[in-house]
N, C-alpha and C positions, 0 to 999 in steps of 0.2 A: 674670384675663384682662386687667385694665386695667394691671396692673403689666408684663404682657408688651408691651402697646402702647406703654407709657411706655419700656421698655428698648429696643423696637424703634425707636421714632421717635428716641430719643436716639442710638442706634447709627447709624442713617441719617444723622442730622445731624452727627455726627462725621466720618463717611466723606465726606459731601458738602462739609465744610469744610476738607478738606485743603488745605494751602498749596502751590499749584502754582507752581514757579518756571518762569519763561519762559527757556529756553535761546537765547541769540543766538549763532549761529555766525558767527565772523569768517573769511571766506574769504580767504586770501592769494593773491596772484597768483603763479602758479608761474613761476619764471624758468628757462629752459633754460640749462644750462652751455655756455658757448661757449669752447672751447679756444683759446689764443692761437695766432698764427702760429707762434711757436717750438715749442710743444706739437705741433702738427700736422706740422712738419717733423721733429721728433724721432721721432714715430711712424713716419714714412715712412722715415727713416734706419734706424731699428730693424728694420722689416720687411724693407727691402733687405738689411741686413747679415746678418739671419737666413737669408735665402735664399742670400747670398754664402758664409756659412759653410758650409752644406751643399755647395755646388759646390766649395769649397776642399777640404774633406774627401774629396769624390768625385774629386778631382783633374781637375775639368772646368774649362773656361774661364769666366772671370767674365763677367757681363753688362756692358754698356757703363756706363762711370763717369757717374753722374747729375750733370749740371752744377748742377741745382736745390740740390745740397748747399752750394753757394756762398752760398745765402741765409741760412746760419747767422750770417753776419756782420751781417745787416740785419733778420732777422725780429723782429717785435714780440714782447717778453716779457710775461707776465702782470704781472710786477713789473719795470718798466723799470730800477730801481735795481740789478738783478742783473747788468746788463751793465757790466762794469768792465774794467780792464786785464787782470785774471787771465782772466776770461771770454773776451775777445778773444784773448789768447795761446794759451789751450787750444783755442779754435776753430780758430786757424791750424795748431796742431800736429795737431789731428784731420784737417783737411782735406788737409795735407801727406802724413800717412801713409796715409790713405784712398786718395788718388790713387796714391801709390806702390804700393799693393797692386794696382793695375789696370795700372800702367805699368812694372812691373819684371820681372825674370826670374822664372820660376815657382818657383825654390827661395826667393825672398825674399817671395813673396805672403803666406804664412802669418804671417811675422815682421811686416811692415808692416800687415797687417790687424790683428793683436793689438795693435800700438802704437796704431792708431787707436781700438781699442775702450778701452785703457788710458786714452787722453785723454779719452774720455767718462766713465769711472770716476772720474778725478781731478777732473773738474769737478763731476760729481754728488755728490762727497764733501762738497763745501762748499756746494752749493746743491741743492735738489730731490733729496734722497736716496732718495726713495720707489722710483724705478725701479732702483736699484742691483743688486738680486738678478737682475732680469731681464737688465741689461745684462752682468753678469759671466757669464751663460750663453752669451754670444756669443763668448767667448774660446775659442780653438782649443787644446786641450791639446797640449803638446809630445809628439812620438812618438819 
């Protein structure tokens, strides 16, 4: 019986002597993603053109051309170094063709709309290629 007490006390002392490590949690402050002005504008342009594509395909009149699209020339980019002469020239091409889709004869609307979307595609090939598959879906197939 004495041996049982010795083993029991030895066992209990081993269990009570376990090395407990204290875990300290480092909580990082969560930072919410803030899209740039350009990102917000691009999302607006995308949604507008998505709705415009449907209207063109349904042979309905387009909405009024949004003058806020002109902000593409001045909106702040996430990386300011991305704004260069190529970006500026493609933005001008986009705006010219986008406006033309709204202010030309009905038979030219699809053509000019697709030209404006192709300007987006051309720009996104060299910068921010992530949305390219989504942008390509805006193109209206030739009938």
